[in-house]
N, C-alpha and C positions, 0 to 999 in steps of 0.2 A: 195248480202249483207246479212246478217244473223243477229238475236238478238245475238247469240252466238258470232260470232266473234266480235263484237261490246262489249260485257260483256269483253273478252278476253282481247281487247286494252284497255280497261278504267280500268280494274283491274290490269295492267302489268303497265299502267303508275301509278297508285296509288302508285305502290310497287317502285316507283322511286323517286330518288333524284336528282333534278337538271335538269329536263325538263322543257322547258322553254312554256308557253303557253301565246297566243299572240291575240291581236283583231284584226281582218283581215280588220276592216275600211280602207280605202284608202291606204291600203299595195298591195306589189306586193307580191306574193306567190309563193315560190318554194320548191316542195319533194325531200328530199333525196332519193333517192331511192335505195335499196340493192337488190340485184337479189337473193339472199337468206335468211334464218332464221335470227329471230330477235337473236336467241341464239346466230350465228356465229357475224353477224354484228356489233352487241352492245361493240362486244370486237375490234371492228376497230377505232382506233386515230385518223387517216385521219377523217371518219367518224364525229364523234364527234368534230374536230377542225372548220371543215369548219359548223358544226350545232352552235357553238355557234358563228362565227364570223359572220355569215348571221344574225342570230337574234341577234347581237350588233348594227345593223344599221336599227334606227328608222322605215324608210319607208318599211321592209323587215318583213316577215313572212316566216319562215322555219318550215318544221315539217317530221316526216321521214314516209315512208314507204318499207316494207318486204314483201318476196315474202313467204306466209305459205301458199301454198294450202292444201286443207284437205285432208287425206291419202288416201279417194275412188277418188281422181285428179283434177284437174282444173276447172273440168264443173261446171258454175255457180258460181265460187267464182271472187270476185273483191276484188284487194287491197285496204287496205284503211290506212288512217293515223293514226301514234299512238295518235298522238295530240286532235285531233278533227273530228278523225273518217270521214275523208273527202275522196272522191275516185279521182283516179289522175288527172282526166279533169278539176278538182276543181282549178288545180296548172297552172299558165302559165307556167312556167319552171317544168322539171323533171330530177333531175341531179344524175344520175346513177354513181357510185363507185364500179369497179370490180375488183379485186384483182386476179383472181382465173382462168383459161381459162374456166372449167369445169360450169362455170355460164354464158359462154354463151348462154346455153341453153334455161336459163329461159327469156333472155331476150325478145325473141319475144312472148313466153308465155305471160308474165308481161303486156307487152304491149295489146296484143290481149285482154286478161282480162279485162286490163280498158279501154276496148272501143278504142282505139288509133291504127291509121292505123300503122302498123309492119313496113311498108317503108317510109324509111322518105321522098320520091319522091311524097306518095300521100296523103300527110298530107297540110291541109288547114287551112285557118286564123279557130284561134279558137282552134283549138287543141295545146294542149302544145309544147312549143320546148322540144327537147329532147336532152340532151347532156352526155357525159360520160367524166369520169376522171379517176384516179389511172394507179396501172401499169401497167396493159394489154393495159389501152388506150394508154401509152406510146412507149410501146414497140413495138406495130404492129399495128395500129387500122383498118386496111383491112378487117380480117375478120369480123367485127361486123359495117362495113361503111356501108350496106344497111339499118341500124335500125336507124343509131343517124344523129342528125340535124348535130352535130358538136362534138370535143373528146377537151378535154385541155389537151395538152404534157406538161407532167413534171409536177412540184407541185404546186397546185393551190392558194398558198397565193397569190403570185404577182396579178393572175387574178379573185380573188373571188369579188373584189369592181365594176372590168369593167363588169362581168358577173350578179351582180346584176342590172346594169343598164342596159343592156340588158333584164331581166326579166321585167322592167317597161316598156319597151316598149310595151307588150303585144297589138295584135290588127293589128300588121303590120308585117305579118313574112319574107315579101321580106327584109324591114330594117331591123330587126335582125339577119339574115342571113349575111346581108352587112357588117355589123356591127361585126358579129364575126368573119369574114373572115378576116378581116385588124386587129383584135387582137394578139398582139405576141403570141405564143403558143396556138394558137386555128387551129384545122386543120376541114375545113368544107367540107367534100366530092364534095357537092353537086355544089360546087363553084371553089375546086382548083383540083378535078380531071380533068376535061376537060381540065385545062391549063395546066394540067401534061401529057394527052394524046396527046393532040395538040403540045407538043414540045415547049411549052413557057416555060420562064423561072419560074421555080419554084423548086429552091434549097431542102425544104422542110419546113416545120414548125420546129419550134426552142424550144426546149426543155426549160423549165421554172423552174428557180431554189429560192428558198428562200434563199440568202446567211447570212441574219438577223435573226439568230436563239433564239435570245432575244424575239424579236417582236412579234412572233405566239409561245406563249408557247404551245407546244403539250402535254394534259393532259387526265386525264378521267374527261367530264365535266359532264357527266349522269353517275349513280352510281346505278345499279341493280342485285340482286343477280340471275337472268334470264340469265345470257349470261356467257359463257365459263370461264373469268377471272372475274368473277363476285367479287371473293372476294379479287381484287387487285384494287389499287389505281394505273392508269397506269402515266407512266411518259419517255416520249422520252427524253433521254440523248443525243442522236448524231444521225446524219442523213450523210446516205452516206458512202462510203467503200471505203479506199485506198487502200484494200489487195491485188486487181489483179487477184484473182481466175478464172480462165481460162470459167470455167462454169457459172459463176456466174453472173446474170443479175442485179443484185443490186450493185456487182462489180464495173457495168460501167456507169448504166444508173441514179445512184445517186449520180456520183462523184463531187465535190471532198468531202472529208469527212470533216463535220463539227460538232462542238460539242458547247454545250450549259452549261455556267458557271455553276462552283458548288454552287455561291451564289444564283441565281435565280433558280436551282432544290432544293435547300434547301426552299425558300420561297414558289415553291409550293408543297414541301413535307407537309409542315405545314399544307397547305389547305388540301391534299390529306389524312393526318392521320383523318382530321376529321371527315373523310368518313368508312374509310378502317384502319386496324392495320398494313396489309401490302403492300409495295409499289411495284411494278412490274415497273423495269429500261429495257427501250426498245431501241432498235438500232440496225443495222447490225452486226454489233459489238462490246457490252458495254462493254468488257475488253480492248479497246482501246480507251475508254476515257481516257486526261492523269491525271486528277484529280480523278480517280475511285478509290481508297485506301484513299484518304480522305474522300469522298464523302460518303464512303458505314460506316466507322468511324462516319461520323458525323450523318447520319441516324441511325445505332445502337443507337446512345447516346440518340437521338430524340423518343427512344421506337420502333420504325420503325424494322418488321420484314420485309426482303427482298426475292426479286425472280427477274431471270434474261432472257431475253429472248435470248442471246446468248453469248458465252463465248468462246474465242480462247484456244484451247489446249497448245499452245506454249508458253502463259503469263500468264497462270490461277495462280492466286495469292492466299497466304494463307488466306490474308484477307477475301479475298472475299469469299475463300471455310470455313472459319471459320464465316463468316455471314450467309451461307446458312446452316449450320449444327445447327447453333443458332436460326435460324427463322425456324427451323423444317422441312424444304428441307430432302426429302428422297433419292430421285433420282439427280445426279452431271451427265450432259450432256457432251460429247466431241466429235468433229466432225474429224475426221482424213481424211473422203470421199471416199479416197481409199486405199487398203490394203496394194500395194506395195512402197516403195520408187520413187520406176520406174513412176508410173502412178501418185503418188504425187507431182513429180518434172514435169510432162507431164501438169496437173492442174493449177498448179504454189500452190499449198496449202501452202508450205512454214511449213509442220509438218512436224517433224520425228518421228519415233517409238520410240524414247527415249522419246522424248516430253508426248508421251502419257504415255509412264511408270513411268513417272516422275507424271502426273495427276494423274493417278491411284495410287502410293504412295500418294501424296497429300490427296485426296478424304479419301482414308483409316486410315488416321491419324486422320482426323478430326471425324471420326466415323461414316460417311456414308457407308453403306451397299451396296448399287445398284447405278450401273454406266449405262446410256445408251449412245451408239455412234453411230454415224449418218455416215451412209456409201453411196456410191452410185454406181450402177452395171448398164451396158452398155456403159462406156467410149470408146470414141475412143483410140484405140490399146489394149483396154483390152484381154487380154487371159484367159482360166482357172486356169492359173498359179498364177494370180493377184487374183483371190476368194479363193484360197488355202492362198494364204499368209493375205488376211483378215481374215479368219479363225484364223489363225496363230497368228495375231497382237491381235486379241479378247480374245483369251485362254491365251495370256500372260499377257492381262491386268487383266484380273478373276484370274489370280493365286498370280498376288502381292495384289490385295483386299482380296484375301482368306487368305493371310498370317495374317492380323489382324482381318480379318472375315469369319471363315471358312462358306462355303455355303452362299458366298455373291453372288449377282443378276447382271449379266451382262445382257443387251437384246441389240441387234442391230436392228437400223431401218434404213432400206435400200430401195432405191429408184431409181429407172431408171432415164438415165440420159436422158435430155430430150435439144436440142439444142435450146436455146433462142437467139431472135436477138439481137444483139449491145452485141456481145460478142468474143472473138476469135474462139468458137466454132460452131457459128452460120454457118457455111456453112456444117457440119459434117454429116454424115447420123445418124438414130436413130437404135440403137440395136433391133432386131425384138424383137416382144414377144416370140416367141418361145424358142430364145436363152437367154431372162433373165431369163425366166421359169426354163430355164435348168439351168445357172449359182446360181439362188434361190437354185434348190433341190442339188446343189451341198454342196452349202454353209450350208442349214440345215444339211447334212447327215455328216458333218462334225463339227458342232457345237450341235447337239439336245442330244450326249449321250454325251456330257460334259456339258450338262444344261446351254447351250446358248441360248436362242430364238431367232429366227429370227421373223421380223415383215416385211412385204413388202404388199402392196397395189398393185392392179391389175395392172399388166403389159399392158395389152389393154388398159384399161384408160389412162394412161401414154402415150401411142402410139397416142391416140386421144388428149392429151393435145398437143402434138409434131406439128402434123397434124395443131391444131389452133395457135400455138404461130407462126408457121413458112406461113398461108396461105395468100390467096388474097382474093377479093372482092366476089372472088366467092363461097365460105365456107355460105356467107348468106345465099342464097339460101338452103343449104344445112340446115343449122340449122332450118330457115323457116319452113322447111319440115318436121322436125324429131317431130314426136309426142309426145315421152317421151324419158326421160333419160334413152336409154338401149344402148347398143353395136348394138343390131339387127335394133333397129329403124333408127340409125344414118347409118347405112349401106344402109339401102332401103333407106332412104333420097339420101343419095350419088350416088345411082344407078338410081332414077328416075331423080333427076338432070345433071346425066350424068358428072360430076365429077368425077374424081381419088385422093382421098381425100390421098391414100396411097402416089402418088407419090410426094406430098408436103416434106416427112421426111423419105420416103425407099431408098434416094441416096445422095451422097455429091454432095452438088451444085456449081455448075462452078463459080470460081472466080470472074470472068469478068462480070457474068449474073446480069442483074438488081434486087434489093431483094424487095417484098413488101413491106415493113416498110421505104422507101427510103424518104417516102412521111416526113419522122419524122426526124429531123436533131438536132443528139444528143451530139454535140459541140465534138464529134471523128471524125477524119479522115478513109477511109477504109482502108487507106494503113496502120492505125495505128496498126488494128486488125488483119491485115495479117502481121505484124511484130512480131506482140504478137504469132499468130498462127506457126511461122517459127521458134519462140525460143520453141513454145513448143515439136514442132518436134524435135529438138534440144537437149530437155530436158536442156532448160536453163533457171534458175530462175530469175526472174522479183522482183526486189525489190516493195516495196509498195509506194505510197506517199509519200515524204518528207513533212513538216508542208507548207512549201511555196517555191516558184521559179523554179517549174519543168514547164517545159512547153509540157512534151514527148506527153502525149493524146491529148493536145490541148484543156478539159475545162479550166484551167486556165488560 
């Protein structure tokens, strides 16, 4: 611990609105741990919701800890809580929230720096209980199972109070693990894996869902300018997605779609507008909210400037685009995901080239001169012709913008496809970094001379993301031995641990082979995903979830 670090945290705390400082006397203490920077973590609405709920309990203290070692490295670094600058070992429970696979690397480093045994099996009485939640914990907890005592599978709201009760049992670690293993939606590797290996009945931990979207309003609780979305008051207006894009983890693992009422959203917006003039509406597909246009008009009448986390190309509304333009938005995003109609049918995107043209026209009509287009490269069955179609679609959209605003800007954000658990493409091989790089170069060669930018992150790191997405418990040792977040360190650690990491992702998985994520029961049978994969191969379109009455996937 250094005085500079303490001063940084105290200064940061002084700039916040909404932080909770509680007396520790007679209370159980939980630290919300985010294995990345404060700048990124404080835009995480899930973290803020849990923080608010646990601090609303009289018998609980909840504080936040982020992973922010100095540029020279983590040697001698001790992560401290924002609120009281206490070390992790002062807390009875560390609750990690993990949304991105590449943050896995920071988990063993965080534990080592905190003086906590990184392997769960080595912890004793007096060590904090270390649990994990978030999308990665639900999709496939196994790569992290070496480090965590327990995983919360699914949405956190249904189990928050029960977890608080377990935190109060500090001092009896065996009793805590036993209690956790009997809770719905909690996976305890040290208890559950031996059952599975012994062939005993263990169908998987059932994913938890919060059905009452009004009970736990998810919105900004702490306002700070020191974060990625610091100029916004964020409000979750929907959860889950029923569109059924066959590559999308959220589209399956957060089913079914659930919406918050316009009345409650306007009530929350009044509170948010006391802190920020811009409201960010958050959800897997904000434009699918059944009352979106009425909500947008009401928010604009209240004086709110608006931002949206996600919009569908095929139902882009003039009301929404006008509100964005009036709010000062300079760039509107559309997401065709694939260039050719054939490939969009394969992934069940449900968007046509005509939808993209209409969106470009609509953007231009309302004075917006810049568009961002999201695509993926490396999808199963993709060919170079699909890359050419991607370029052609982008150029056609730019031409439509240019008709109203000569010199308009179109930027492509292109991400390599990563096969995710609990999707119809979970068995697919991942396209190699070499092929991805060649196709990105082909795309750039066709677009750069025409003034269209292509932005893409490292294909090699997406390859690592794919390994971590689809891996098993053996990856824990590789992560523990990776000295720094670099490709070279990762490859050396894999060799040292004698784990063929590429084998998790470089070939299609057998359809009848056991999958590491079978420890989770997501509510959808394997036969449903096989059916959807068959429909993809036949280029058959699957309709979105209806409002009620569907039993196809099993969730409802």
